[in-house]
C-alpha positions in Angstrom: -0.4 -0.2 0.1 0.9 3.7 -1.0 0.6 7.1 0.5 0.9 8.8 -2.6 1.5 7.9 -6.1 5.3 7.7 -7.2 7.7 7.1 -9.9 11.3 6.4 -9.7 12.4 10.0 -10.3 10.0 10.9 -7.5 11.9 8.4 -5.6 14.8 10.2 -5.8 13.7 14.1 -5.5 12.2 12.6 -2.0 15.7 10.8 -1.2 17.9 14.2 -2.3 15.8 16.0 0.0 15.4 13.9 3.1 19.5 14.1 2.5 19.8 17.4 2.4 17.7 18.4 5.0 18.4 16.1 7.9 21.6 13.5 7.1 22.9 14.9 10.4 20.1 13.6 11.8 20.7 9.9 10.8 18.4 7.9 9.0 14.9 8.6 11.7 15.5 12.2 10.8 15.5 11.8 7.5 12.9 9.5 7.4 10.5 12.2 9.5 11.7 14.9 6.7 10.7 12.3 3.9 7.2 11.9 5.7 6.2 15.7 6.0 6.7 15.9 2.4 4.1 12.3 1.8 2.0 14.4 3.9 2.2 17.3 2.2 1.5 15.9 -1.0 -1.6 13.6 0.1 -3.6 16.4 1.7 -6.3 19.2 0.5 -6.1 21.4 2.8 -4.2 24.8 3.4 -1.0 25.3 1.6 -0.8 22.6 -0.2 -4.6 22.1 -1.5 -3.1 22.2 -5.4 0.2 20.2 -4.6 -0.4 16.7 -6.5 2.9 15.3 -7.3 6.2 14.6 -4.9 7.6 17.2 -7.9 4.9 19.4 -7.2 5.5 19.7 -3.5 9.4 20.1 -3.6 9.6 22.6 -6.1 6.7 24.4 -4.1 6.6 28.4 -4.4 5.6 30.4 -1.4 6.6 33.7 -0.8 8.8 34.3 -3.9 10.9 31.4 -1.9 11.2 27.7 -2.3 9.1 25.8 0.3 12.5 23.7 1.3 15.1 26.1 1.8 17.7 23.0 0.4 16.3 23.6 -3.1 17.2 27.1 -3.2 20.4 27.2 -1.3 21.3 23.3 -1.0 24.6 22.1 -2.5 23.1 18.7 -0.6 20.0 18.5 -3.0 21.7 18.7 -6.2 24.0 15.8 -5.7 22.6 12.5 -6.8 20.4 10.0 -4.9 22.5 7.3 -2.5 21.0 3.7 -2.4 20.3 4.2 1.1 18.3 7.3 1.1 16.6 5.6 -1.9 15.3 2.9 0.7 14.4 5.3 3.0 12.4 7.0 0.1 10.7 4.5 -0.4 9.5 3.4 2.7 7.8 6.7 3.3 5.5 6.6 0.1 4.9 3.3 1.0 3.0 4.1 4.6 6.2 4.7 7.3 4.3 7.4 9.8 6.2 8.0 13.2 5.8 10.5 16.0 6.5 13.5 15.8 6.3 13.9 11.9 3.0 11.3 11.9 0.9 13.9 10.6 3.2 16.7 10.5 3.5 19.7 7.8 5.9 21.7 8.3 9.2 21.1 10.3 12.4 23.3 11.0 15.3 24.0 12.6 15.5 26.9 15.4 17.9 28.5 16.5 16.8 27.8 20.2 14.3 25.6 21.7 10.8 25.0 19.6 8.3 27.6 19.8 4.7 26.2 21.1 3.4 27.3 17.5 5.0 28.0 14.2 2.8 30.3 11.4 -0.2 29.4 13.7 -0.1 25.7 13.9 0.9 23.2 16.9 3.7 22.3 18.3 3.4 18.2 17.4 7.0 17.5 18.6 11.0 17.2 18.4 13.5 15.0 16.9 16.8 16.2 17.7 17.5 19.5 15.7 14.1 19.5 13.9 10.8 20.8 15.3 7.6 19.6 13.8 4.0 21.0 13.6 0.7 19.7 12.3 -2.6 21.8 11.0 -4.5 23.3 13.8 -7.2 20.6 14.7 -10.5 20.7 12.0 -8.5 22.9 9.6 -6.7 19.8 7.8 -9.0 16.1 8.1 -7.4 14.8 4.8 -3.7 14.6 6.5 -5.3 12.1 9.3 -5.7 9.4 6.3 
């Protein structure tokens, strides 16, 4: 069972993004970042209403900038995917989900402690340096599928 439709080049995109955003947090941290990408692809709400593919999510532009900083600034993102990251990417599209990223649509690596909300969305938990945020109750039921 898969959570979203994907092609082999989508696996490479997720793999490259997971490495670029969370390689320092090990495989678990990379899985959590990948889960947020899959969540954004699977939902039909908020800022992600019109995103239907993994490519749409990764290259999504908001406020004149890419949603993921690694697309704009990350040299790691532009290196070829490695086998270990491809394996992790296949896990997240094939239904891997775990707290605190299980229902998260956002994450970031703050310079201090995780704030209780981020852009009005509630904190769902932290894994190593990344803080994860779920949609506010009643605003995105599709994230729970």
